[in-house]
C-alpha positions as CSV (number, residue, x, y, z in Angstrom):
1,X,185.4,-155.0,-1.2
2,X,184.8,-156.8,-4.4
3,X,181.5,-158.1,-2.9
4,X,180.5,-154.5,-2.3
5,X,181.0,-153.6,-5.9
6,X,178.7,-156.3,-7.0
7,X,175.7,-155.2,-4.9
8,X,173.4,-152.3,-5.7
9,X,174.2,-148.7,-4.6
10,X,177.5,-149.4,-2.8
11,X,176.1,-151.4,0.1
12,X,178.5,-154.2,1.2
13,X,176.9,-157.4,2.3
14,X,178.5,-159.3,5.1
15,X,178.7,-163.1,5.7
16,X,175.4,-163.1,7.6
17,X,173.6,-161.3,4.7
18,X,173.4,-158.0,6.7
19,X,174.6,-154.7,5.2
20,X,177.9,-153.8,6.8
21,X,178.9,-150.4,5.4
22,X,178.2,-148.1,2.6
23,X,181.0,-147.7,0.0
24,X,181.1,-144.3,-1.6
25,X,183.5,-142.7,-4.0
26,X,185.8,-140.0,-2.6
27,X,185.1,-137.0,-4.8
28,X,186.0,-133.5,-4.0
29,X,183.0,-131.2,-3.6
30,X,185.2,-128.0,-3.8
31,X,185.1,-126.1,-7.0
32,X,188.2,-123.9,-7.2
33,X,189.0,-122.3,-10.5
34,X,192.6,-121.2,-10.0
35,X,195.4,-120.5,-7.5
36,X,194.5,-117.7,-5.2
37,X,190.8,-118.4,-5.3
38,X,190.7,-118.0,-1.5
39,X,192.7,-114.8,-1.5
40,X,191.2,-112.4,1.1
41,X,189.0,-115.0,2.6
42,X,191.5,-116.7,4.9
43,X,193.1,-114.6,7.7
44,X,195.9,-115.9,9.9
45,X,196.8,-114.0,13.1
46,X,200.3,-112.7,13.6
47,X,200.6,-114.8,16.8
48,X,199.4,-118.0,15.1
49,X,202.4,-120.1,16.0
50,X,202.9,-118.7,19.5
51,X,202.0,-121.3,22.2
52,X,200.7,-120.2,25.6
53,X,203.2,-120.6,28.5
54,X,201.3,-123.4,30.2
55,X,201.4,-125.5,26.9
56,X,205.1,-124.9,26.4
57,X,205.7,-126.0,30.0
58,X,203.6,-129.1,29.5
59,X,205.5,-130.0,26.3
60,X,208.9,-129.3,27.9
61,X,209.7,-126.6,25.5
62,X,211.2,-124.2,28.0
């Protein structure tokens, strides 16, 4: 990892001199201003947590 930091633009160089992976920072691209910013945009159905009968059977939940 330290080797990747030393090379240009986040490209790690392996033992053979070939690029192995690109190292990028984990930044959030979501711009939310405050709590409730998605209010009215997300809808969850009333039967959200109800499993179909065949799935309940397969999981041994009956």
